[in-house]
N, C-alpha and C positions, 0 to 999 in steps of 0.2 A: 209138894211145895206150893205155898200160897201165891196168888197172882201178883201181889205186891212185891214179894221176895224175888219172884222170877223177873219182874220188870226191872228191879234194881240190878240183878245180875246181867240182864241183857244190856242195860244202860252202860254198865262197866265194860261189856264186850265191845260195844260200839265205839268206845273211846280208843280201842286198839286197832280199829279198821280205818284205813286212810282212803278217802275218796280219790280216785285216780285223776280226776280233772282238777279239783280244787286244792289238793295237797293239804287238806285238813281232815281230822278224824270225823267220823259220822256223829260222834258226841259233840264235837265243836260246832258242827253244822246244825245241831239240834234236830236230827233226823228221826228220833224215836217219837212215834205218834201215839203209842199206848198199846195196851193189851186188853183183850176181851174174850170171854168164854164163847165158844161157837160150837154148841152141841158136844160131841166127843172130842173136839179139838180146841186149840187156843189160836186165836187170830192175832198176829203181830202186825201192827200198822207202822210202816216206814214211810216217812215223808222224804221226797227227793227234790232237789232244786231244778232238775230238768228231766225230760221224758225219754232220754236215751235208754232203750230197752237192753242193749248189750251191757251197759254199765250196771243196770239194775240186776241182771242175771249174775254178773260177776260178784256184785256185793251180796246178793242172796246166798251164793255159794259160801262166801266167807262167814256170813252170819250163821248159816246152818252148821258150819264147822264148830262154832262156839256152842250152839244149842245142843249139839250131839253130846258134848261133854257133860251136860247137865243131867242126863239120864231121866228125862221127863216121862210121866206115865201117859201123857197125851201127845198126839202129833201136833205140830205147829204149822199153821198156814201163814205165809208172809204176803202181805198185800202192800204194794207201792202206790202212793198217790203223789201227784206233782204239786209242789208248793214253791212257786218261784220266789216267794219272799225269803226263802232260805238261801238263795244264791248269793255268795259273798261278792264283794267288789272285785272286779278283774284287775289284778295288779301286774299282769304280765310276768316277765321273768324277774320279779322282785322277791325279796324276803320280807314277809309280813312283819311290820313293826320296825324295820330298819330304814332310817331316813336316807343315809348316804353310805354307798359302798365304794371304797377307794383301794386300788391296788398300788403296792409300792414295789417297784422293780428296778433292775439295773441291767446293763448290757453284759456284765461280767461279775464274777465272784471277787471277794476280797475288798470290796469298797465299804463294808460296814453297813450294808442295807438292813440286815436283821437288827443290828444294834439301834439304828435310826428308827426302825419300825416299833421296837419295844419301847424306846424312850418317848417316841411321839405319842403312842397309845397311853402310856402312863401319865404323861404331861396333860393330855386331853382330859383324862379322868380327874386329875388333880384340879383342873379348871371347872369341874362340875359337870362335864359332858358324860353321857352314857356311851361307853365304848366297848367294842369287841375286837379281838385280834385273832385272825386265822392264819396259822402257819402253813402255807401251801407248798413249802419246800420239802417235799416228801422224801427226797433222797438225803437231804442234810438238815433235818429239822433242829433248830436251836433256840427257838422262841421260849419254849418251856423252861429251859435252864435259866434264861435271863429274868424270869419271873419267879425263880425259886421253886419250879415245878419240874425237877429233874427226873428223867426216866419214866417208866410206866406208871400211870396214875389210875386210881379207882374212879371209874365214870359211872354215874347213876342215871337211869332212865325214868321216864314218867309213865311207863306202861303203854305208851302210844307210839312206840318205835322212835322216840326222840331222846336225846341225851343232854343232860345239863352240863354246860362247860364249867370247869373250875374257875374261880374268881381269885385274882391276885392283884394287889395294889389298885383295886377299883376297876380292873379290866377283866372281862370275860375272855378267857384264853382257850383255844383248842389247837392242838398240834398232833401230827401223826406220831410224834415221839411218845405220846401218852399211851399208845397201843403197842409199843415195841419194848423188848428188852434192850438195855443200853448197847449191847454189842451185836444186835440183830441187823442184818442187811436187808434192804428192800431192792428186789430185782423185778421191776414191773415195766410193762410197756404201755403205750398210749391209752388204749381202752380202759385198762384197770386204773390208770392214773385219773382219767376223766370221771370214772365212777366214784373214786375216793373223794375227789373234789366236790362232786355233786352231793354226796352224803354230808360232808363238812358244811356245805352251804345250807342244805334244807332239812337235815335231820339233827340239827343242834338247836336247843332252845335259846335263841338269842334274845328273845323278849323285845322290849322297846329300846332301840339304840339310836343315838345321834350319828355315830360313825361305826361302821365295820371296816377295819383295815385288814387287808390281805397281803401278807408278806410273801412275795413271789420267789420262786427259785431263780438263780441267775440265768441270763440268756433269753432266748425267744422260742421256747419249746412247747411241748404238748400241754402242760398245765396252763400256760398263758392262753393258748388257743381254746382250751376247754372252758375256761372261765368266761371268755368273751362270748361263747355260745350259750352257756348255762344261765347267766345272770346279767341283768342290766347294770352296768358299772357306771358310776357317776364321775369317774375320772381316774387318772394315773399320776403318780409321783415318781420321778426318776431320781435315783441317788447315784452320784458319781464322786470321784475324787478329782483333784485339779489336773493331774498329768495327762498328756496327750493320749496315751494308750487307753486310759479309762474313758476319756471323752469320745474316742473313736467307737468304742463298744457301746457307749450310751446312745450314739447316733442310731445304732441298729434297734435299740429299744424304742426310740422315738418313731422310727419307721414302722415298727410292728404295731404300736398303739394307733398310729394314724391309719394304717391299713385296715384294722378291725373297728375303726370309728369310735375309739375311746378318747375322750378329751384329755389332754395333757395339762394337769393343773399347775405343774411347775417342776423346777429342778432344785434339788438340795445338794450342795457341795459339802461332802463329809471329809474329814481330815484336812481341812483347808489350811491349817497351820498346826505345828507341834508346840505345845506349851510345856516348857521344862518344869518338872515337878520340884526342882530345887531352887532355881532362881526366878521362875515365872516368865522368863523371856520367851517370845514367840519366834518360831522359825518356819519358813515356807519350804519344807523339805520335799514336797511333791509338786513343785512349780507354784504358780500364782494366778488367780483370777480365771482358771479354766472354766469353772461353772458359770459365772456371769457371762463370759464370752460365748459359751455354748448356748445359753438361754437366749442371748441376743441374736445369735446366728439363726436359730430356728424359731424365733419370735414366740417363745413361751416364757411364762413368768419365772423369775429367779426367787425362790421362796426363802433362801437364807443359807448361811454357811455354819458349819460346826467344826470345832477344833479336834485335834488328836490329843487325848490326855490319858495318862496312866489311870486316873480315877475312873474314867469311863469304862476302860477295860476291866478293872477290878470289880466295878459294880455289876457288870454282866456275869462275872464269875460268882459273885455273892448272891445274885438273884434279886437285887433291888435297883431298878433303873436309876441312873445317876441324875436324870432330869428332875426327879422328885425328892432327892435326898436332902438338899439344902438350897438356899437362894444362891445363885451363881450366874455368871454371864451365859453359861450353857442353858440354864433354866430359862433365862430371858430370851435367848435365841429360839428355843422351842416354842415358847409362848407367842413370839412374833410370827413364827412359821405357821402355827395353828390359826392365828388370826387371818393370815394371808390365804391359807387353804379355805377358810370359811368364805372369804370374798370370791375366790375363784369358783367354788362349788355353786354359789348363788348365781354367778355370771352364766353358768351353763345350764341352769335349771329350766 
């Protein structure tokens, strides 16, 4: 095998090895320094951003694992040299390329949180924003269906241990449902949930995003705590309905986010009124003004209210979020909510 061919194959191999510190492939870090003949051997030069010898030994073992498969006639010597110009910017617990990461939660199920998340993401994309949506409700994932991506989905990788998320209605979507058969149950405990969330955050090719929205499971459990530890979140949105029982549960969500130091960007009141599909008359069937009163009590912004409509339910079943189907008061409400979210994110930046 010619030296040039070998260098090309090794270059491909380095794209599949992730640096444990910088969470990028050795190819992305441009660590291949070149090859040269060295008597009866071939010397492979690897540039490294830092002098940590333990990391170098671990990387050398992975590189040799790939080289062994090439069945070379000569042995290969690997030489590391430090080149600090390769060291990427330290972004902490961020996702490279993602400007804002926002979680959407509720104190209880049944308030339409996932419907709000799906419509909010689609409305953001319709306004020209680059948006990703992560369905972190591992026990009851429903986001995929709302985007017309029902059941198990074919997922494609880049050869570097990362997966390209499906795109629907301008939104990059990833959901645990994409990995499961429709009737398959998930019976996992905390550590496994945390690992799944970590993979969804860092092993997905999100690219450049203005917003990554994360649809949380109901309540205040393992997934919420794992997220707070794994990634720097720019804020939380709480979805509630007007009645007292929902407001009481939303109080627990506020307390949790405050405990883990995540800014609360605001409250969205869903199902604020029922709009009759026949006469168009509105009725406050779940009480009235619960969301605004809750926001005032806890001194957090009220982002807006959304009605209960048959068309919104039907759009979720059909896989096209209602907020982007046609001009309507609902679309206007989502656009106003998006503008208010932008203001609040900047306030905490």
